[in-house]
C-alpha positions as CSV (number, residue, x, y, z in Angstrom):
1,M,40.8,-14.7,-13.2
2,I,40.8,-17.7,-11.3
3,A,41.8,-20.8,-12.5
4,G,41.0,-19.6,-16.1
5,I,37.6,-18.4,-15.6
6,S,36.8,-14.8,-15.7
7,I,34.9,-13.2,-12.8
8,Y,32.5,-12.1,-15.0
9,E,31.6,-15.4,-15.8
10,I,31.4,-16.3,-12.6
11,L,29.1,-13.3,-11.4
12,T,26.9,-14.3,-14.6
13,L,26.2,-17.8,-13.5
14,T,25.8,-16.9,-9.8
15,S,23.1,-14.4,-10.9
16,I,21.4,-17.3,-12.9
17,L,21.2,-19.4,-9.8
18,F,20.0,-16.4,-7.8
19,F,17.1,-15.3,-10.4
20,I,16.5,-19.3,-10.7
21,G,15.8,-19.4,-7.2
22,V,13.9,-16.1,-6.7
23,Y,11.4,-17.6,-9.7
24,G,11.2,-20.7,-7.8
25,F,10.3,-19.1,-4.6
26,I,7.8,-17.0,-6.0
27,T,5.9,-19.4,-8.1
28,R,6.2,-22.8,-6.8
29,K,3.6,-24.0,-4.3
30,N,5.1,-26.7,-2.6
31,L,6.6,-25.9,0.5
32,I,9.5,-28.1,0.3
33,S,10.3,-26.5,-3.6
34,I,10.1,-23.0,-1.8
35,L,13.0,-24.1,0.5
36,I,15.0,-25.5,-2.4
37,S,14.7,-22.0,-3.6
38,L,15.5,-20.3,-1.0
39,E,18.6,-22.2,-0.4
40,L,19.7,-21.5,-3.9
41,I,19.2,-17.7,-3.3
42,L,21.6,-18.4,-0.3
43,N,24.0,-20.4,-2.1
44,A,24.5,-18.2,-5.0
45,S,25.0,-15.2,-2.2
46,A,28.0,-16.9,-0.6
47,V,29.7,-17.5,-3.8
48,N,29.5,-14.1,-4.7
49,F,31.1,-13.0,-1.4
50,V,34.2,-15.4,-2.1
51,I,34.5,-14.3,-5.9
52,I,34.0,-10.9,-5.2
53,N,36.5,-10.9,-2.0
54,K,39.0,-13.1,-3.9
55,Y,38.9,-10.6,-6.6
56,L,38.8,-7.3,-4.4
57,F,41.2,-8.3,-1.5
58,P,43.0,-11.5,-3.0
59,E,45.4,-11.6,0.8
60,N,41.8,-11.4,3.2
61,L,39.7,-14.1,4.2
62,Q,36.5,-11.9,5.2
63,G,34.6,-13.2,2.1
64,V,35.1,-16.9,2.9
65,F,34.0,-16.6,6.4
66,F,30.8,-14.5,5.5
67,S,29.9,-17.6,3.3
68,I,30.6,-20.2,6.1
69,F,28.2,-18.3,8.7
70,I,25.7,-17.8,5.5
71,I,26.1,-21.7,5.3
72,A,25.6,-22.1,8.9
73,V,22.5,-19.9,9.3
74,A,21.0,-22.0,5.9
75,A,21.5,-25.1,7.8
76,A,20.2,-23.8,10.6
77,E,16.8,-22.8,8.7
78,T,17.0,-25.5,6.7
79,A,16.9,-27.8,9.9
80,L,14.0,-25.6,11.4
81,A,11.7,-25.5,8.1
82,V,12.0,-29.2,8.0
83,A,10.9,-29.6,11.1
84,I,7.6,-27.5,11.0
85,I,6.9,-28.8,7.4
86,I,6.7,-32.0,8.8
87,N,4.4,-31.3,11.7
88,L,2.3,-29.4,9.1
89,Y,1.9,-32.6,7.2
90,R,0.9,-34.6,10.2
91,Q,-1.8,-31.6,10.7
92,I,-3.3,-31.4,7.4
93,S,-1.7,-34.1,5.2
94,S,-0.4,-31.6,2.9
95,V,2.4,-29.4,2.0
96,E,1.1,-27.2,-0.4
97,V,1.4,-23.3,0.3
98,E,-2.6,-22.9,0.1
99,D,-3.4,-25.7,2.6
100,T,-1.1,-23.5,5.3
101,E,-4.2,-21.5,6.5
102,V,-4.4,-23.9,9.7
103,M,-1.3,-22.1,11.0
104,K,-3.1,-18.7,11.6
105,Y,-5.3,-19.6,13.9
């Protein structure tokens, strides 16, 4: 139990965040919305790493280090994705998924 909150409540919250991200990733048509959904998925997994590590091995910090690594990779992925989306918007004036067929050729 961490500050009066059980691990089950935290894992339930992160599971809900994860599945909201998966739902948004599958159903959205806008590239920015898909990117936000992907960030929700990554953040839910980072919180899970910290909570499970704190529950199983309270004296070790491996979960925190994995979470920092996930945050760093997510920041790099977001910067690259935003650059691609801006370039795509400049070429075809749209950020819809259906309009990205231009990138195939």
